[in-house]
N, C-alpha and C positions, 0 to 999 in steps of 0.2 A: 792730879784730881780726878780725871774722867775715869781711869782705871779703878780708883780707890772707891768712887760712887757705885761704878757698875758691880764691883765685888761686893760691895755693902748691899745692894739691891738684890744681887743673886743669893746672897746668904740668907737674906729675910723673904725668900719665895715670891718676889714680886717683879723680877727682872723681865718675865716674859711679856708683860703688858706695857713695858716702858722702853721708850728709845732716849738715848743721851745724844744730843747733837752739839757741836762746837763751831761748825761753819755751814755754809749754804749747802754745800756738796752733801755732807751728813743728812742735812734736813731733807733734800730731794730724795736720797736714797731710802729714808725711813717712810716717806710718803709713798713711795712706789711700791713698797712691800704689802700696804694695805693692812698692817697687824698692829701698828703702833697706836695705841689708844691714849697714850699720855707721853708728852715730850718734855725732856728736862733741857732747858737751853741755857748754855753758859753765855753769861752776859759778856764775855770777852769777844764775842762777834761784833760787838758794838751797838749802841743805841738805834741808830738809824737803820742798820741792815735787821736787827732783831725786830724792829716795828713793822718793817716792810714784810719779813718772814711770817709774823704773827697774822698780818693782815691776809697774806695769801692762804696760810693754813685755815683761817676761819672761813675763808670763801669756800674752801673745799669741804670743811665739816665744822659748821658753826659750834658745835658742842664739845669738839675735841679738846681736851685740857692741856695747857701749857703752864709749866713751871719754870720760873727763871732762877738760876743760881748766880748769886751776885756776891761781890766784895761787900763788906760792911760799909765801906765808904760811900758806895753808890746805890744806897737804899732809896734814896730820893728818885733817881733815875728808873731803878726797878719798879717803883710804884707807879711811875707813868705808864710804864709798859702794862700795867693791869687794865689801865683805860682803853689800851690799844687792842685788850682781848685776853691777855694771860691771866691765868687762874689765880696764882699766888707767886710769891718769891721766897727763895731760903737763902740766907747769907752763909758764907763759907765757914764762919766761926759757930754757926749753930746747924750743923748737918744732922743733928739728933732729930730734927723736925721731919727730915726728908720722908721717913717711913709712915708717920701718921698723915702728913699732908698727901703723899702719894696714894695711900690706901683710901683716903677720903675722896680724892678726885677720881680714882678709878671706880669706887662705888657709885659716886654721883653720875658719872658717865654711863655706867651700866644701867643704872635705874632711868636715865633719860632715854637710852636706847630702847629698853623694855617697854617705857610709856609710850615712846612714838610707835613702836610695832603694834602695841595694844591700840593705840589710836587708829592706826592704818587699818588694823583688823575690824574695828568697830565701824570704820568708814566704808569698807568693802562689804560688811553685813548690812549696813543700811542701804547701800546701793542695791544689793540683792533684794532686800525687802521692799524698796521703792519700786523696783522693776517687776514685782510679783504681779500676777494676774488676779489674785485674790485681794479684797480688802483687809488689811491687818491693823489692828488697834491695840493699844496699851491702856487699860483703864485703871483709875484709882479703885482699890478694892471695896471701900466704904461708900463713895458717893457715886462711883462709875463715871466719874469726869473722865475726859479723853486727855491722856498724857502724850499719846503719840498717834499718828495716822499716817499711813503711806500715801502715795501719789494715786494709786488706783481708788482709795477711799475717797479723796478729795475730788477726783474726776467724776466718779459715779454719782456722788452726792452734790456736785455742783458747788461746793464750798472750797476756800483755801485751807491749806493746811493750818496756818494761823487761826483761821475762823474755828475750825474743829477744834483746836487745843482749848477754846474757851466754853466748849460745850460738854454736855453729858450724853452718854449713849442713848438716855431716854429722850433726848431732843431730836434724834434722828431716826426713832423707830415709831411704828404706828400702835404699838402694844406694849403692855406690861411685861418686862422680861422676867422669865423665870430663873433668874441667876442668884437670887439672895441666898439660896441653898449653898452656893460655892463659897461663900465669905467665911463661913465657919470651918471649912474643910482645910486639910493640909494642902501643901504645894503638889500640883499635879492633877487635881481633881477637875473632872471635864463633864461638860454637859453640851449636848447637840440638839437642835431644834430648828424649825422653820420659822422665818422672821420676816416681816415687811419693813422695808427701809424707807424713809421719806426725804425726798431730795429738797434742796432749796427752794424749788418751784412748786413744792407741795405735791408733786406727782410721786407715785410709789413704784417700788420693784420687789420681787420676791428675791429671797437668799437663804441658802442653808448656812447656819451658824455653828461654830464650835467656840465654846468659851471655856478657859482652862486657868486654873489659878497658877500664878508663877511668882517668882521673886526677882527684882530687879533694882539694883543698887541699894540692896539691904531691905527694901520695903516690900510688902505683899502687894500684889497687882493682879490684874486679870488680862490674859492675852486672849485677843479675839480674832477668828479668821472666818471671813465672810465670802461666800461664793455666789454671785448673781446667777440665778437660775432662770431668768427671763426667757431665754431661749429654750431652755429645757421645758418651761411651763407651756410656751407657744407650741412646742412639738408635741407635748402631751394631749393639749386641746385639739390639734391637727389629728392626732391618733384617734381620739375620741369620736371626732367628726367622721373620719375615714372608717371607722369601724361601724359606726351607724350606717353610714352609706352602703358598705358591703353587706351588713346584715339585711337591709331593707332592699337590696337588689333582686330584681327578678331572675337574674343568671344564677346558676348554682356555681359557688366558689369553694375551692378546697385548697388548703395549704398544707404542704408537708415539710419534713425535715430533710436532710440531705440523703437519708436512707429511704425516703419516700413513705415514712410513716405518717399519718395525718395528725396535724396538730391543731387545725381549724376547719370548720366548715360553716357556712351560713345557713339561715332557715330554708333557702330555696333548695340546696342541696339535700338537706333532710326531707322536704316535702318530695322532691323528684324521686330520690331513692327508697323512700318509705322507711328509712332507718332514723333512729334518734341520734342526737349529736354523741350521747354517751356511747352508743354502738359504734359509731365511726371513729372517734378519737383513739389514737394509739395503734389503729389497725393500718395495715399496708394498703395504699391507694390501688396497688395491683390486685388485691383480693376483691375490689369492687369492680372489677372490669371482667367481661366476657372474653375469654381467651381464644374464640372462634371467629371466623369470618373477618369482619371489617377491623377487629380488635388486634389482628396480627401485628399491625405496625406500631402498636402503643408501646411495646418494650423498647422500640428503636427511639421513640419520642423521648423516653426517659433518658435513654444513652445521650441524645442530643443535648438533653437539659443539663446533664452532669458536665457537657463540654461548653456550657454557657450559651447554647443556642436554644432558640424557640421553636415550637412545632405545631401547627394547625392541622385538624383533620377530624373525620369521622371515626367514632369507634362504639362499640356496644359495652354498656354498663349493666350491672345487675342489681336488681331490687332485693329487698330484705328477703322475699320469696324466692328469690333465683330466678325471676324473670328477666330477660334481656330487654334492653330499650336502648335506642340508637340517640347519640348526642354528637352535636358539632362542637368539639372542644379545642382549647389551645393549652399548651403546656409551656411556661416560661420561667427561667430561674431568677430569683430575686437575691 
């Protein structure tokens, strides 16, 4: 019987995915190969042993299909094995069923494996999205209702994810969103803009936003990625204050690039040299220095600056008219 069935399966090109077992030793051998996705179990093994073997098999792989081959007189016992985890049974007088049943179980098993893999991939993707440093949302394309929000969004806005799913994007922003033009566009249309977000406690924070049309689960949606730029805005404000302070300073300040070409001068530098800012920008700082006398060490000061060191000393500079004047200056790398 065993050889007959194996030959039959081989002739129908499905033996590769099937293992036939008639005793516990066979069963152990098949499990160790890791290749058997469907097992045909001969009920000659005995009801109790088969029951135990099926339980062990299901503990290893709950979805692995088992088909019991039984004599016609033992159909009731075979039916009981289905409650133990067997997928189906075939009687020896109706072996014609074996091909469609085997094909059905192989197909179902492969679909389950694929679904499980897809589910795992989705779970991994969600973990990546939830661990992102940017806020990520998926919105309904017509109402802008929030279908999905990641943990960063919930943390920044001080809401729970479940609370956010009951809200619209308009509930967490301080302005009318210019995204209505996206809804009529094809998938992949993008719009970027500055936005102010409103936390649960009504405080606000600035963000750079990218809205893009997308398709999820067969429905049009809007993917939103927000980057909190609070620190960037604070740094920008500090830069403005610093620029005003340097500009108002009574000390002459010059900033150059790594080649010592001037990229910034303040008003005091312009007044002291008698040159306009336009005259000084892009020119070499070396061209503004008198190369004689006290200025001989200035080239050495620039070398120190290249090495990451600072220098303080006196040297002569030249006015627009070529007249030298002495300054006490410092040169520092930044």
